[in-house]
C-alpha positions in Angstrom: -243.4 -8.2 92.6 -245.1 -7.9 89.2 -245.3 -4.4 88.0 -247.3 -2.8 85.1 -245.4 -2.8 81.8 -246.3 -1.2 78.5 -244.7 -1.6 75.1 -245.4 0.5 72.0 -244.3 -0.3 68.5 -243.8 2.2 65.7 -245.5 5.0 67.7 -244.1 6.0 71.1 -246.8 8.6 71.7 -249.6 6.0 71.4 -251.8 8.3 69.4 -252.2 6.1 66.3 -254.2 2.9 65.8 -253.0 -0.3 64.2 -249.2 0.2 64.8 -248.4 -3.3 66.1 -247.0 -4.7 62.8 -243.5 -5.5 61.8 -241.7 -7.1 58.8 -238.0 -7.9 58.2 -236.7 -4.4 58.7 -236.1 -3.4 62.3 -238.9 -1.2 63.6 -238.6 1.1 66.7 -240.3 0.0 69.9 -240.3 1.3 73.4 -240.9 -0.3 76.8 -241.4 1.2 80.3 -243.1 0.7 83.6 -246.5 2.2 84.1 -246.3 3.2 87.8 -242.8 2.4 88.9 -241.8 2.2 92.5 -238.2 1.1 91.8 -236.0 0.2 88.9 -236.7 -3.1 87.3 -234.5 -5.4 85.2 -236.3 -7.3 82.5 -235.6 -9.6 79.6 -237.5 -9.4 76.3 -238.2 -12.6 74.4 -240.3 -13.9 71.5 -243.6 -15.0 73.0 -245.5 -16.0 69.9 -248.3 -18.5 69.8 -247.9 -22.0 68.3 -247.3 -21.8 64.6 -247.5 -18.0 64.7 -244.9 -15.4 63.6 -241.6 -15.0 65.4 -239.6 -11.9 66.2 -236.0 -10.8 66.4 -234.6 -8.0 68.6 -232.0 -5.4 68.0 -230.4 -3.1 70.7 -230.7 0.6 70.1 -227.5 2.6 69.6 -228.1 6.4 69.4 -231.6 5.8 68.1 -230.5 3.4 65.4 -230.7 -0.4 65.5 -227.5 -2.3 66.2 -227.5 -4.4 63.0 -224.6 -6.5 64.2 -226.4 -7.9 67.2 -229.8 -9.5 66.2 -231.0 -11.8 69.0 -234.0 -13.9 70.0 -234.0 -11.9 73.3 -232.7 -8.8 74.9 -231.4 -9.4 78.4 -231.2 -7.3 81.6 -232.9 -4.2 80.3 -233.1 -1.7 83.1 -236.5 0.1 83.3 -236.2 3.4 85.2 -238.3 4.3 88.2 -238.8 7.9 87.0 -242.2 9.3 87.6 -242.0 11.2 84.3 -243.5 8.7 82.0 -242.2 10.4 78.9 -238.5 10.0 80.0 -238.5 6.5 81.3 -239.1 4.8 77.9 -236.3 2.4 76.9 -235.9 2.0 73.1 -235.2 -1.2 71.3 -235.9 -2.4 67.7 -237.9 -5.4 66.6 -238.4 -7.3 63.4 -239.8 -10.6 62.1 -237.5 -13.5 62.3 -236.1 -14.7 58.9 -234.4 -18.1 58.5 -231.6 -17.7 56.1 -231.2 -21.5 55.8 -234.7 -22.2 54.6 -235.1 -18.9 52.8 -238.4 -18.2 54.6 -239.4 -16.0 57.4 -241.5 -16.9 60.5 -244.5 -14.9 59.2 -247.9 -14.5 60.8 -250.9 -16.3 59.4 -253.4 -14.2 61.3 -253.5 -10.9 63.1 -251.7 -10.6 66.4 -250.6 -14.2 66.5 -247.2 -13.4 68.0 -245.9 -11.2 70.8 -243.1 -9.9 72.9 -242.9 -11.4 76.4 -241.4 -9.2 79.2 -239.8 -11.3 81.9 -238.4 -10.4 85.3 -234.7 -10.9 84.8 -234.2 -12.2 88.4 -237.2 -14.5 88.7 -237.9 -15.3 85.0 -241.6 -14.5 85.8 -243.7 -13.3 82.8 -244.8 -9.8 83.6 -246.5 -8.7 80.3 -247.1 -9.8 76.7 -247.4 -7.4 73.9 -249.3 -8.9 70.9 -248.3 -8.0 67.4 -248.1 -9.4 63.9 -245.3 -10.2 61.4 -247.0 -8.7 58.4 -245.5 -9.3 54.9 -246.7 -9.9 51.3 -247.2 -13.6 50.6 -247.6 -15.9 47.6 -251.3 -15.8 46.7 -251.4 -19.5 45.9 -250.5 -20.3 49.5 -252.8 -18.1 51.4 -255.0 -19.6 54.1 -258.8 -19.4 53.6 -259.0 -16.6 56.2 -256.2 -14.6 54.6 -257.8 -15.0 51.2 -261.2 -14.0 52.5 -259.9 -10.9 54.2 -258.1 -9.7 51.1 -261.2 -10.3 48.9 -263.4 -8.5 51.4 -261.1 -5.5 51.5 -260.8 -5.0 47.8 -264.5 -5.5 47.4 -265.1 -2.7 49.9 -262.9 -0.4 47.8 -264.7 -1.4 44.7 -268.0 -0.3 46.3 -269.2 3.3 46.4 -267.7 5.0 49.4 -269.7 8.2 49.8 -269.3 10.1 46.5 -266.2 8.2 45.2 -265.2 4.8 44.1 -261.7 4.2 45.5 -261.0 1.4 43.1 -262.0 3.5 40.1 -259.7 6.3 41.3 -256.8 3.8 41.1 -258.0 2.7 37.6 -258.1 6.3 36.4 -254.4 6.7 37.3 -253.6 4.0 34.8 -255.4 5.0 31.6 -254.2 5.3 28.0 -253.8 9.0 28.5 -251.5 8.4 31.5 -249.5 5.5 30.0 -246.6 7.5 28.7 -246.0 8.9 32.2 -245.6 5.4 33.8 -244.6 3.0 31.0 -241.6 2.7 28.7 -239.4 4.8 31.0 -237.1 4.0 33.8 -239.7 5.1 36.3 -241.9 2.1 35.4 -240.8 0.1 38.5 -240.6 2.9 41.1 -244.0 4.3 39.9 -245.7 1.0 40.2 -244.1 0.4 43.6 -245.8 3.6 44.9 -249.1 2.5 43.1 -249.0 -0.8 45.1 -248.4 1.1 48.3 -251.4 3.3 47.5 -253.7 0.3 47.3 -252.2 -1.5 50.3 -252.5 1.5 52.6 -256.1 2.0 51.4 -256.8 -1.5 52.4 -255.0 -1.3 55.8 -257.0 1.9 56.7 -260.4 0.1 56.3 -262.6 -0.3 59.3 -266.1 -1.8 58.9 -268.8 -2.0 61.4 -270.2 -5.5 61.9 -273.7 -6.6 62.6 -272.7 -7.8 66.1 -271.6 -4.2 67.0 -267.9 -4.8 66.6 -265.6 -3.1 64.1 -263.5 -5.2 61.7 -260.1 -3.8 60.8 -258.1 -4.8 57.7 -254.8 -3.4 59.0 -253.4 -6.9 58.9 -254.0 -7.4 55.1 -251.3 -7.1 52.5 -251.4 -7.5 48.7 -250.5 -11.1 47.8 -248.3 -11.7 44.8 -249.1 -14.0 41.8 -246.0 -16.0 41.2 -246.7 -16.5 37.5 -243.6 -18.6 36.9 -245.4 -21.5 38.7 -248.8 -23.1 38.6 -251.5 -21.4 40.6 -254.1 -24.1 41.2 -255.4 -22.4 44.3 -255.8 -18.9 42.8 -258.0 -19.2 39.7 -261.0 -20.9 41.3 -264.5 -19.7 42.0 -263.6 -19.2 45.7 -260.7 -16.8 44.9 -260.1 -15.0 41.6 -262.8 -16.8 39.7 -263.0 -19.1 36.7 -264.2 -18.0 33.3 -267.2 -19.5 31.4 -267.0 -20.2 27.7 -267.6 -16.5 27.0 -264.7 -15.4 29.3 -267.0 -14.0 31.9 -265.5 -14.7 35.3 -267.7 -16.9 37.6 -267.6 -16.8 41.4 -269.2 -18.9 44.1 -272.0 -17.1 45.8 -269.9 -16.9 49.0 -267.1 -15.1 47.3 -267.0 -11.4 48.1 -266.1 -10.7 44.5 -269.5 -12.1 43.3 -270.6 -8.5 42.7 -267.4 -7.1 41.4 -267.8 -4.1 39.0 -265.2 -3.0 36.4 -266.5 0.6 36.9 -265.1 1.8 33.6 -267.4 2.7 30.7 -266.4 2.1 27.1 -267.5 0.8 23.8 -265.4 -2.4 23.8 -267.9 -4.7 25.4 -265.6 -7.7 25.2 -263.0 -6.0 27.3 -265.2 -3.9 29.6 -268.4 -4.3 31.1 -270.3 -4.6 34.0 -268.9 -8.1 34.6 -265.3 -9.0 34.8 -263.9 -10.9 31.9 -260.6 -12.9 31.9 -260.4 -15.6 29.3 -257.7 -18.3 29.5 -256.2 -17.6 26.1 -253.2 -15.7 24.8 -254.0 -12.2 23.5 -257.7 -13.2 23.7 -257.2 -15.6 20.8 -259.1 -18.8 21.1 -256.4 -20.5 19.1 -254.0 -20.3 22.0 -255.7 -21.5 25.2 -254.0 -22.3 28.4 -254.8 -23.1 32.0 -253.0 -21.2 34.9 -253.9 -24.0 37.3 -251.6 -26.5 35.6 -249.2 -24.3 33.6 -246.9 -21.5 34.4 -247.9 -18.3 32.6 -247.4 -18.5 28.8 -245.4 -15.4 27.8 -246.2 -14.1 24.3 -243.0 -12.7 22.8 -244.0 -9.3 21.6 -243.0 -8.5 18.0 -242.3 -12.2 17.3 -244.3 -15.3 16.6 -247.0 -16.7 18.8 -245.3 -18.9 21.4 -245.5 -20.1 24.9 -241.9 -19.0 25.7 -241.7 -18.3 29.4 -238.8 -16.3 30.8 -237.7 -17.9 34.1 -237.4 -16.1 37.4 -233.6 -16.8 37.5 -233.2 -15.5 34.0 -235.2 -12.3 34.8 -233.0 -11.6 37.8 -229.6 -12.6 36.4 -229.6 -11.5 32.8 -228.6 -7.9 33.6 -226.7 -6.3 36.5 -227.6 -2.7 35.8 -231.0 -1.1 36.3 -231.5 0.3 32.8 -231.2 -3.0 31.0 -232.9 -5.0 33.8 -236.0 -2.8 33.6 -236.1 -1.9 29.9 -233.7 -4.2 28.1 -231.7 -3.1 25.1 -232.9 -3.0 21.5 -229.9 -5.0 20.2 -230.4 -7.9 22.5 -232.8 -10.8 22.3 -233.2 -10.7 26.1 -235.9 -8.2 27.0 -236.1 -6.1 30.1 -238.5 -6.8 32.9 -241.2 -4.4 31.6 -241.5 -6.4 28.3 -241.0 -9.8 29.8 -242.3 -11.2 32.1 -244.4 -8.1 32.8 -245.9 -7.5 29.4 -246.2 -11.2 28.7 -248.1 -11.9 31.9 -250.6 -9.2 30.9 -251.2 -10.5 27.4 -251.5 -14.1 28.4 -255.2 -13.4 28.9 -258.3 -12.2 27.2 -260.1 -9.4 29.1 -259.1 -6.0 30.7 -255.9 -7.5 32.2 -254.3 -7.5 28.7 -255.0 -3.8 28.0 -252.9 -1.0 29.5 -255.9 1.4 30.0 -258.2 -1.1 31.6 -256.0 -3.7 33.4 -256.6 -2.4 37.0 -260.3 -3.2 36.5 -259.2 -6.7 37.3 -258.0 -7.4 40.8 -255.4 -9.8 39.3 -253.6 -6.7 38.0 -252.3 -5.7 41.5 -251.2 -9.3 42.3 -249.4 -9.5 39.0 -247.6 -6.2 39.7 -246.9 -7.3 43.3 -244.8 -10.1 41.7 -243.1 -7.7 39.3 -242.2 -5.5 42.3 -241.0 -8.7 44.1 -238.7 -9.5 41.2 -237.2 -6.0 41.3 -236.7 -6.4 45.0 -235.1 -9.8 44.5 -232.8 -8.3 41.8 -231.8 -5.5 44.1 -230.9 -8.0 46.8 -229.2 -10.7 44.8 -227.3 -8.5 42.3 -223.6 -8.3 43.4 -223.0 -5.0 45.1 -226.7 -4.6 46.0 -228.9 -2.2 44.2 -230.5 -0.1 47.0 -228.4 3.0 46.7 -230.5 5.7 44.9 -227.3 7.6 44.0 -225.8 4.6 42.1 -226.5 4.6 38.4 -226.5 0.8 38.5 -229.4 1.0 41.0 -231.2 3.6 38.9 -229.9 5.1 35.7 -231.4 8.6 35.7 -230.0 10.8 38.4 -231.1 14.3 39.4 -234.1 16.2 38.0 -236.0 15.7 34.8 -236.7 18.4 32.3 -239.9 19.8 30.7 -241.5 19.1 27.4 -244.8 18.6 25.7 -245.3 14.9 26.6 -243.7 12.6 29.1 -240.4 11.1 27.7 -237.2 9.6 29.0 -235.8 13.1 29.6 -238.8 14.7 31.3 -240.1 15.0 34.9 -241.1 11.9 36.8 -238.2 9.8 35.4 -235.4 11.0 37.6 -234.4 10.3 41.2 -235.1 13.7 42.5 -238.5 14.1 40.8 -241.8 13.8 42.6 -244.1 11.1 41.4 -247.3 11.8 39.6 -250.2 11.9 40.5 -249.5 12.1 44.2 -247.6 15.4 43.7 -250.8 17.0 42.2 -248.8 18.1 39.1 -251.2 18.3 36.1 -249.0 20.5 33.9 -247.3 19.2 30.8 -245.4 17.0 30.4 -247.5 15.4 33.2 -250.9 14.0 32.4 -253.7 16.6 32.7 -255.4 14.9 35.7 -253.8 14.7 39.2 -256.6 15.3 41.7 -256.6 12.2 43.8 -254.5 13.6 46.6 -251.2 12.5 48.2 -250.0 9.0 48.9 -252.0 7.6 51.9 -250.2 7.7 55.2 -249.3 4.6 57.2 -249.5 4.3 61.0 -246.4 2.1 61.1 -243.9 4.1 59.0 -243.5 7.8 58.1 -241.9 7.3 54.6 -242.3 8.3 51.9 -244.7 11.1 52.9 -247.7 12.3 50.9 -245.6 13.5 47.9 -243.1 10.7 47.3 -239.8 11.2 45.4 -238.7 8.6 43.0 -235.5 7.9 44.9 -237.5 6.9 48.0 -238.9 3.9 46.1 -235.5 2.5 45.5 -234.2 1.9 49.1 -237.7 0.5 50.1 -236.3 -1.5 53.0 -233.7 1.0 54.2 -231.2 -1.6 53.3 -228.7 1.0 52.1 -229.4 3.9 54.4 -229.9 1.6 57.4 -232.2 4.2 58.8 -235.6 2.8 59.8 -237.2 6.1 58.9 -236.7 5.3 55.2 -238.6 2.0 55.4 -241.7 2.0 53.2 -243.5 -0.5 55.4 -243.7 -3.6 53.2 -241.8 -6.8 52.9 -241.9 -10.1 50.9 -242.0 -13.4 52.7 -239.0 -14.8 50.7 -236.7 -11.7 50.6 -234.8 -11.2 53.9 -233.3 -8.5 55.9 -229.8 -8.6 54.5 -227.9 -5.3 54.8 -224.9 -4.5 52.5 -221.7 -4.1 54.3 -220.7 -0.5 54.7 -217.1 0.6 55.2 
């Protein structure tokens, strides 16, 4: 006899909305009978739709996932007949399925396009299906039209006045010339920008907008796509997506593009850079002598301090040149091989004309966050591929500055915000020197799917983003990349 079944993912209490999302890291889930009359043996299987995401299961051992036993199903799970609904939950763990052979995961292309099927172990009858989504960050050049549209709608909503604030402008104001020394040129460059991306992504996923037909549209399924600037991006820089510049560098959009009314929101005297319209010319350092086209050329990287050139650092070179964090992130002055912050990060920024090439104005362009999503992806890939793994926050090869930073008059390599135990500005509200004088935007937004890192993140929490070192799902920051798998380091 079929009996009522319920599954909850990421939130056993069922008090939160939009929790039915997983990535490559195992997420906690619970199953029970609703009104049991007897014990029931069930099997959990992937029950995704055609061409949708797929999931992998992990048994629970003392509240932790059994990482040695991933499977496409969990067999013969006994659901108790207890009348106390809070004690008859059975825990398991679930994640998106990643194919190590192809190097790609079975990601979702739309919200709730996969599910967990609960089958009677004795009859194999389907009793219940729990819909969910394998939600990860994807290559922007390969988004479907619907994925692209939802992302553009979401960031346009944040660019529009919400009550008395402009959410997008708040993000821009965190990244001004007056804040640059806090977040650039120091080891914290990568961890800080990882938290910055999380801020935007969680803002997006919290959006709910009433529709004319009386329904409410959620953007909980939307992630920040990454701009893979090592390859051509023929589908990105079009009037239907990120726009195409006219002869003056003013970005043009089709009338149906949500970004048609995009506002830079920043005032200033440099009309070429700012303004009310977005500018992004296809020329290096805004020089008409060095044009390029991102639709048919990988990003030209201008070598800072050298001659004009179109030298491009490769992805493999970026990841494999250095095996320790300090040189990987910042490079060394005696070497011709720069660190990630200089190249490809700096080069990708200055390959344009417009706000994207200027530290204090670059977040005025939506491309900024897609560029930085790829920078974060490169750090993630380096962490995963470097021998020994680089997820341990206590290992100086994973992060070079351990402990607490000191005080001073201005941010420097030895001051607060640059050490593993430090809290990250501005989410910590610290506006005292050496921190920037403004920090009134509140804590890091919460997520309904994960509890980490909390409203006041510590730098070390940004390092083990996937809980790949701790192997504790509570440390997961709630994001993944489509081409970087679940691959835990062996622990003795």
